[in-house]
N, C-alpha and C positions, 0 to 999 in steps of 0.2 A: 858413767859416773853417777848418773841419777839413780841407778839401781843400788849403788853403795849408800846413797843418802836416804833411801826409802825402804820401807818394809815391803815384803812381797805383795801385800794387798794394795800397794801404792798410797797408803795413808802415811802422813809424816809421823815420825817418832815424836813422842812428847818431850824427849830430851835429845838434843842434837849430839851426834858423835863428835869426838875431838877433831876428826878429820874435817867434818862439815864446818865446825866453828873456825878451824884454821883457814879453810878455803874462803869462807865468808869474810874473814878478816883481810885476807889477801886482796879479795875483790874490792872491799871498802878502801883499802890503801891505794889500789890502782885508780879507783874513781876519784879519791881525794886528791891524788897527785895530778890528775888531769884537770880537776876543778880548780886547783891552785895555779898550776903552771900554764894551763890553757883556759883562762877564765872565759866565761860565758860565750857560747856559740863558737864562732869561727875566728877569734882573735889571732889564732895561730896562722891563719891564712891571710891576715890583713895585707901584708906586703904583696902577696901573690895577687890578691884581688885589685890592689891599687895598680900594679903593673898591668894586669889584664885590662883595667879601665883605660890606662894610657895607650896601650897597644891597639885597642879597638877603635881608635879615632880614624876618621877618613875625611880629608878635605872635600872630597866629592859629595859626600852625604850632606855636610853642612851647607855647601853651595847649592845643592838641590832644594834644601829646605828654604833657603833665602830667596831663591828664584821664585818659588811658589808663593811665599809670603808677600813678595813685592810685585806680584803680577798686576795689581791695580791699587790705587789709593784706598785707604781704609780709615777715614776719620771716625772717631768714636761717635756712636749714636746714629750712624748712617747705615744704609742697607749693605754696601760693600764690606763694612766692618763685621757684619754678621758672618760673611763668608770666611773671613780670617778666623773668627771665633770657631767656626765649624772645622776649619782645617786643623787648628791646634787640638781641639777636643777629639777629633777623629784620630789624630796621631797618637794621643795618649791611649785611647781605647784600643787601637790596633796593636799596641804594645802589650795589651792585657792588663793595664793598670786601672785601679779603681779611680774613676773619673767623675767629677762633679762640675756643674755650671751654676754659679751663684749670681743672680741678677740683682741690680739695684736701680732705683729711679733717681735721676740726678738732673739738676738744671744745667744744661749745656747752652752754648752760644754759637750762632751761625750768621754769616753775612747775607744780606739781601742786595745791597747796592753800595758802591763807593766811588768817589771821584775826587780828583785834585786838579785844579786849574790855576795857572799862573797868569796874573793880570799886570801888564807892564804900563808904565806911565804914558806911552804913546798910544794906548788903547788896544794893543795886541793881547790876545788871549791864547794861551797854550795849555792844552789838556795833557796831563802826564799819564803815560801808561802805568797801570798798577799791577798787571799780570806779568809773569816772566815772558820775555821775548824769546822767540825761537820755538815756542810751543804752539802747534797749529790750532788746537781746539781744546779748551778746558773741559767743555761739556762732554765731548766724545771720549775723553780720557778719564772722566769721573773726578777731575780735580775741582776743588773749591777755591775761589779766588783768595788771594792773600788778605789777611785781616788780623785783628787783635781780638781774641775771644774776650767777651764781657765788656768791650768798649761800649759806652753808651751811644745811642743814635743821636745825630745832631749835625748841624752845620756851623762851621767856624770860618770867619773871614777876617783877615787882618794882615799886618806887616809880618815879616818873617825874621827870626833871629836864630843864628846858629849858637848852640850852647855846649859844644864839644860833647862830653860824655853825659851831660845833664846832672852832674853832682853839685853839691853845695859849693864846693870850691870854684866850680866853673861859673856859677851865678855870681859869686863874690868877685871873680875876675871881670865879668861883664859890668858889674856895678862900678868897678874901678875905672872902666872906660866910659862911664856915663850911660850905659845901656840898661833900660828897664824892659823886661819881657811882658809886663802886665798888658793885657789886651792884644797880645801877639800870638802867632803860631810859632812854636819852636821846632827846630830840626836838630836831631841828636844822632851822633854816630854811636853804634853799639860796640862794646868792647871793653868798657871799664869794669869796675867791680859791681856795678848796680844791675839789678834785675830789670826787666822790661817794665814790670809794674811799679818798681821804685822810681824809675825815670819819669813815668807819667804822674805819679803821686807828688813828686817834688815840683814838677812843672805846674801842676794845678795849684799848689800852695803859693807859687810865685805869681799867680794871676794869669798864666797862659790860657789861651782859648782852645788850643788843640796841640797835638804832638805828632811829629813824623819821625820815624826811626829807621835808619838804614845801617847796613853792616859792611864795613870795609873789608872784612876777611873774605867776603864772597868773591874777591878777585885774586886771592893769594895763590890758588892752585887750580889750574884749569880755567877755561873761559866761562866763568859763572858770574860775571858782573851783573847780569840781569836777574839773578836769583833774588827772591824776596823772602825774608825771614818772618814766617808767621810765629804766633805765640800767644800766650795768655797774659792779661794784665790784671787778673783777679788777685786780691790779697788773700793770704792764707791758703789752706789746703782743704780738700774735701768738698762735698756738695754744699753750696751756700744755704740751701733751704733746710738742711738738717745738721746744723753745727754742733758737733759733739755726740751725735747719735747716728745710727745707720739709716740711710735712705731706702728702707724696704718698701715694698709695693703699697701696703696699706698703713704705713707708719705716719707719724706726725711730721708735718712740714710747715715751715714759717711762710707767711705771705710774702710775695715778691716785694711789697712796699714796706716790709718790716725793717726797722732801723738796723737790726743786726745783719740783715741781708744787704741793704743798700750800702753799708759802710765797707762791704767787701769789694765794691765796684768803684772805679774812678768816676769823677764827675765831668770829665771833658773827653771828647772823642780823640782817638789816635789811630794811626794806620802805619803799616810797614812800607818801605820804599826799596826799590833796587838801588844799587850803588850808582848806576848811570842816571837814573831819574833824579837822585839826590844831587848829583853834580850839576844838573841843569839849574836847580834852585841856587846852589852855592855860588856858582859863577855869576849869578845875577844880583847878588846882595850888595848893598851899599853900606854906609856906616863905618865905624872904626876898623882899622886893620886888625886882622886876627893875630893873636900871639903865635910866634913861630912854632911852638910845641903843639899847637892845635892843627897845624897844617900837615896833611898826609904827605909823606915823602915820595909817594908813587904818582898816581894819576889824578889826585885830588885837584879840583879847580877852585878851592877855597882861597880867598884873599882877604875878604872883609866879613864881619860878623852880622851886619844888618843893624837896625832895619833900614829900609829905603830901597827905591828903584823897582821893587816888585811886591805885589800883594798876592796872597794865596786864598783860594776858596777850597775848603776841605769839607766834604760831605760823606757821612757814613750812616747807613741804615742797616741795622741788624735785628735779630730776634733771639730771645732767650726762651727755651722751651724744655719741658720735661722730656727726657729721653731714657730709654732702658739701656743700661750698660751691662756687660757680662764678664765676670771673672771666671776663669777656668782653672780647675785644680786636678792634679793627679797625685795619688797617695800610695806610698810604699809603707805598709805597716811595720813598725819595729817588732822584732821577735821577743825581746826581753823587756823593753821599756816603751810600749806603744803609746804611752801618754806623755812622752817627751818629744818635742817637735823641732826638726831642723828644716828651715824653709828656704827654698831657692826661688827667687822671684825676678820677673822681668815684665814690663808692660809691652803690649803688642799694638796698641793704637798709634796712628801716625798722622801728622798733618798732611802728608802726601803719600809717597811710596814707602818711605821709612826704611830704606836699605841699611843705613847706619843706625838711625834713631827711630825705632828701637829694635828693628828686626834682626840686626846682626846678633843682638842678645837673645832674641827669641829662637833663632836658628841654633845657637849654642845650647839653650835650655832644652830644646827638643832632642838634640844629639846626646846630651847627658842622660836624659830619660831613656833613650835607646840603649846607651852603653850600660846603664844601671840594670836594665832588663836583661842584657846579656850576662851580667854578673849573676843575676838571680837564676838564670838557666844553668849556671855552673855551680850552684849550691850556695850562693851568698844571700843572706838576708840581713838587713841592718839591725843593729841593737835597738836604735831609736827610730821613730817614724820620720820619714822624709816626705815633704810636701812640695810639689812643683806648683808655682803660682804664676798664672798668666793674667796680668792686670789689664783693665780697660780704663780709658779716659784719664790716663796719667797726664797727657799734654794739657788738659784743662785745669790741672792743679792737683795731681796725685789723687784723683777722686776714687777710682776703683779700689786701690789699696787702703785708702783712709776709711772708706765706708766699711770695708771688711774688718779692719783693725778695731774700729769702734764697735762693731757688732760682736767681736770676739775678745774684747779687752780683758775680761777676767781670766779666761782660759789661757790667753797668751801670756798674761802676767804670771800665771802659775806654772806654765808648762813649756813655753818657747825657749829653746836652747840658744838659737841664733837665727838671724835673717841674713841671707847672702844675696845681694842685689847685683845684677848686671843690667845696664840700660843700653848705652851705645857700646857694644862689645868691642867693635873695631872702627876707629876713626882714622887711623894712620899708624905710624911707627911709634914705639916707646910704650913700655908697660907702666901703668899707674894704679895705685891702690889707695883707697880711703877706708878707714876702719876705726872702731873703738879700740883703745890700746891693748886690752887683754887678748886680742886676737893677733897682735903683731908677730909674736913668735911663731904662731902657726902659719901665717902668711909667708914668712921667711922660709920656713921648713918646706912648704909646698912648692914655692917657686924654685927651690933647688932641685926639684924632681921633674920639672917640666922643661922640655927643650925650648931654647930661644928660637923663635921662628925666623929671625933675621940673621942667624949665625950658623955656620956649618957645624960648629961644636959649641958646647956650653949650655948652661941652663939660663932661664929668665933671670934668676937671682944675680948671676955674674954680671951681666950688662947693666941691669937695673941699679945695682948698688954702685957700680963703677961710675955710671953717669950721674946719679943723684946723691950718692953718699949713703951712709948707713941709715940715717934718720929720714927715710924717704916715704913713709906712709903718712898721708894727710888725714885730717880728721873730718867728721861729718857734721859740721856746723851749718852748712847750707841747707836750703829747702828746695832741692832741685831734682829729686828722684824718689822712688818708692820706699827707700829706707827711712824717710822722714817720719811717717806715722809709727813705724816699728820702734825706732830709737827714741825720737823726741817726744812721743806721746805715751808709748807703752814700755819704754826702757828695755828693749831687747837688744843684746849685743849685735852689731851689724857690720857688714862689709860691703864695699862697692868697688868693683874692679873694671878696667877697660884698657884698650890699646889705642894710643893716639889722643890728640887733644885739639880742639878748635878747628874742626874740619869746615871747609869753605861752603859746603852745600847744606849746612845746618838749617832744618825747617823750611827748605825750599823744594820746588818741584824737581830739582836735579839730584835729590837724595834717592838715587835709583840703583838698581842692580848693576847697570852699566857703569855708573860712577864707582861702585865698589870694585868691580873687576879691572877697571882702568887706572884707579888711583890708590885706593885704600888697602886692598888685599887681593891682588890678582889671583893668587893660588890658594887663598883661604887658610894659610898656615897660621896667621895671627888668630883667626877664629878658633882653630884647633888648640892654640896655646891658651886662650882665655877659657875655653871649655875645660881644658886640662886642669888649670888652677881652680876654677870654680867647682868642678866635680870632685877634685881631691879634698878641697876644704869641706865639702859636704860629707865625703866618706869618713874623714877624721872625726868630725863633729857627731856623726851618726854612730860610729863604731868604737871609738877609743873608750876603753873601760873607765878612765878618768878624763873628764872633759878637758881639752887642751886650751884652757883659759888661764892666762898668766897675769894676775893682778899686780905683780911687781912692776911690770911694764906700765900699767895704769898709774901706779904711784910715782914712777919716774917721770912720766909725761906730765902729771899734775904738778910735780915740783918744778918742772920747766915752765909750765904755765904760770905758776906763782911768781917765779923769778922775772918772767916777762911782764907780768902785771905790775910788779913793783916799780918798773920804769915809767908807768903811767900815773903813779900816785906820789903824793908828798908824804912826809913822815907822820902827819897827823892821822893817817889811816893805818891801823895796825893789821898786818898780815899774820900775826902770831896764831890766831885761831885757825887759819888756813894751813899754816905749816904744821901745827899740832895734829890736825885731822889727817893730813897726808901721811904723817909719820905713823899714825894709828893704822891707816890702810896698808902701809908698807909692812908693818909688823904682822898684821893679820895675813897678808899675802904670803909672807915668808913661812909662817906657821902652816898655812894651807899647802904650800908647795912641799914642805917637809912631810906633812901628813900624807899627801898623795904618793910621795916616794916610798914612805913606810908601808903603805897599803899594797903597793905593787910588789914589795919584797916579802911581806909576811905570808905565812901559809895558813890562812884561816880556812875552815870548811867553805865550800862554794857558796852556800846561802848566806853565811855570815859575811863573807867578803863582799858579796853583791849588795847586801844591805848597807855596809859601811861605805862602799863606793857610791851608792845611791844617795846617801845622806850628804856626802862630800860634794857630789855633783850638783845637788840642789842648791847648796850654798854658793857654788861657783856660778850657777845659772842665775840666781836671784840677786846677786850683788849689784848688778847693773841697775836694778830697779831702785836701789837706794839713792841714786842720783836724781830721781824724780822728786818733785815737790808738788803737793796737792794743789797749791795756789798758782802754780805755773809761773811763767815769766810775765811780769807786770805789763799789761796792755795787750799781751798775746797769750792769754792764760791756757789755751789749748796746748801750747808747747810747754812741757813740764820738766824737761831735762835741764838741769842747772849748769852742766858742764859744756854740752854741745847743743846749740840751738840758734835760732835767728836773733839778730840784734836790731834795734830800732834805728840806730845810727849806721846806715848802710856803708859808710866809708870808714868806719872804725877799723883800726889796725888790730884791735883785740878781737880775734875770731873764736874765742872760747869764753866761758863765764858770761853768757849773754846778759844776765841780770846786772852784773857788775859793770859791763860795758855800757849798758843803758844808763845806769846811775851816773857814771862818769860823764856821759853826754848831757844828761839833764842837770848835772850839778852847776854848769855854767850859768843856768837861769836862776839859781838860788843864791841865798847868802852863803858865805864860806862855811859857816858852822852847819847849816842845814844840808849843804851839798856833801860835806864830809860824813855827816850822820847817815845820809842815804846810801853812800858808798859802803860805809861800815856795816850797815844792816844787810846789804846784799852779800857782802863778804862773809858775814856770819851764816847767812842762808846756805851758801856754797859749802862752808865748813861743816855745817850740820848734815848736808847731803853726803859729804864724803864720810862722815862718821857713821851714817846709816849704812853705807856700802861696806865699811869695815865691820860693822856689827853683823851684817848679813853673812860675811865671810866667816866670822867667828862662829856664828850659829848659836850663840848663847844669850840668854836674857841678862840684863844688868840687874843683879839683886844681891 
C-alpha cells in the first residue's frame, strides 16, 4: 500500500491521491471512534482489572504481613519502630514502586516511673500493679509500661471519688449526692462519648488532683481483664511545637514553655489502670451509694462513689523529648492526570504489638500495593496518581499525617481527589464505614462487589444494609484517626472503613497476632474484605473518567442535619439561610450530574472530551474545600471544616455543624438575645460555606 501512496523515489506527492485521502479519513474515523467509546487508556478494561484485583487476594499473604509487622512492639520514636519503617519501605521497593521516606521532628512523650498505692484507715498500704499481669518481662519483650502520653509529671495524694464516665452530667449527679471532687483523685471508667483527654480536662476543671482511667470492655471477650489501655491526653493534633506548620528538621519550633504549647497538655497527672486494679479501689470506697446505672452488671465491685475509707497516692514521672518520626510513601504515577492524587493511608506505629491497631490496616495496605503491582504487570496504569501513605506517630495525636498535610497544604488543596483511610482494619465482625457524603454512592457500589467474609454467599452490602439499614454510613466529625488533617484542615473528601468495633484489647499488650488469629479474624477473610473495598475505592477514584463524587447525597445529608438542628433551637433562630444554601447545593449537584451523563454520551474528539472531563472533575474535587472557613472553629481554629469537626461540648448530641454546636453550648452563659445572636451568626457561617461549595460545583463567577 505504501507504494501506491508514494512516488518511485519514495518522496511524498505534493497532492495526495483520492485513495490516500479516503484511507486517511477512515483511519481518523477509527481513531475517533476509539477515543470516544474507549476514552483515555484502559477504561474498556476497567471491570477486568477490578476483577483481577479481587481475584488476586490471598488471606495467607495478608497474614504473613501482619505476623512480620507484629513481631515486636514498635512505639513511635523508638528503635524498634525504625525496623517496622524499614519493613514497609522495603516492601514497596521490592514491588518496584517509587518509594520515599519523609522524616519530621516532633515532641513525643515517654514514661520514666509510675506508682499507685492505696492507704487505708488502719494504716495498711497496698501498691497496685500497673503493668499487665501474665507478661513475664516488659523489658525483654520491648514493651513500655502503660501510661498516658503528655501527662505532666507529679504526685497527687487524696481521697478517691468514682465519677462514672467523667462527663458533666456525672459530676452534676455527684453534686446532687453532696460529693465534691475538688482536692480528690478521680477514677473513671472508659466507654462513654468522651475522649481520654476530655476526661482529664473536665476533671482538672472540677478541681481534681489526678485521674485514673480503666476500661470495662477489656473483660468482654477473652481473659483480658488485666489489659491496660494506653493513650494520649494531648489536646488537638500534630506536633505541639509546630502548630500549623510542618516540624521539619531545621524548621521553627516553639519553646516548651510557650503558652501555645502548654495549653495542649493537661495540668494534672493521669494514669491508666487494668479492670482488676480498678476494682480493688472501687470496692474500698465509702460515701454515698452509687446510682444503679453506674454499676457494671458483670464483675464490678462498685457500690459507693467515695470519698472515704481509702486514700490514694499517685506518682508519675515522664519525659517529653524531640524524636524523629518517619512517614513512608509509595507512588504509582497517573498516566493521564499525574497531578491528581488519590491517597490511601494507614498509620503503622503502635502502643504495643498493634495487631489490630493499626497493623491490620498496614497489612491490608501492603497487600493492595502488591495487587496493584500485579495489575501493572498486566498492562494497567491508573489515570490519576495513587499514593500509599504509611504514617508514623498517629497514636500521639495524628502527628505524622498532620505534619505532612501542613507541609503540603497548597498542593493537596489544588490536587487531592480523595483520602481513603483505614486504621484498625479488623477488630471483629461487622462492616463499618465513615465518609463525607459525596462518597456514599461509591461505597455502596463497591461493597456490592466484595464478598461478605462471614457468609457463604452474598456481598458485604447485603448484610451491612440488612443489619444497619440503608443510611448506615457515619460521618467524620471525630478526631480519632489520620483522616482528620485531610478533611478537617485541608478539605479533602475522605473515607474511613473497618470491620468490628470496640475490641477488648485496644491499646493493651494483648493486641497481638495471637489475639487476632484466636478472636478477631482466624482465617483473615475479613482482612481480605477490607482490602477489597479499600482497593476498589482507590481504583474507581483513580480510573473513572468522571470522578464518582455525588453531591446530591451531600445535599440530602445536609438537609437531614438541618432538620435535626431545628430540634435544638427555638423559633428565634432562623434556619432559612441554611435551607436556601442547601437548595443551591442540591441544584448545582443535579446540574453537575446531568453534565457528567451528557459528557459520557457525547462523541467529542478525544482531546476535547478529556478537557471537558478534566474541568468537570476539578469542580467535583474542589467542592469539598468550600466547606472550609479561613477563621476555623472558634477556639480550635486549626479545624476549618464547618460541617464536620470537633465540638467543645463533648457530650453534645449535635455531631455536625461544630460551630453551631459550640454556640448552643455557650449560649446558656449569655443573655437570651446574645445567645441567639451567636447561634445565628454560626448558622450564617455554615450557610456561606455551603454556598461556597455550590459555587465551586457550578464553576462560574458571580458577575
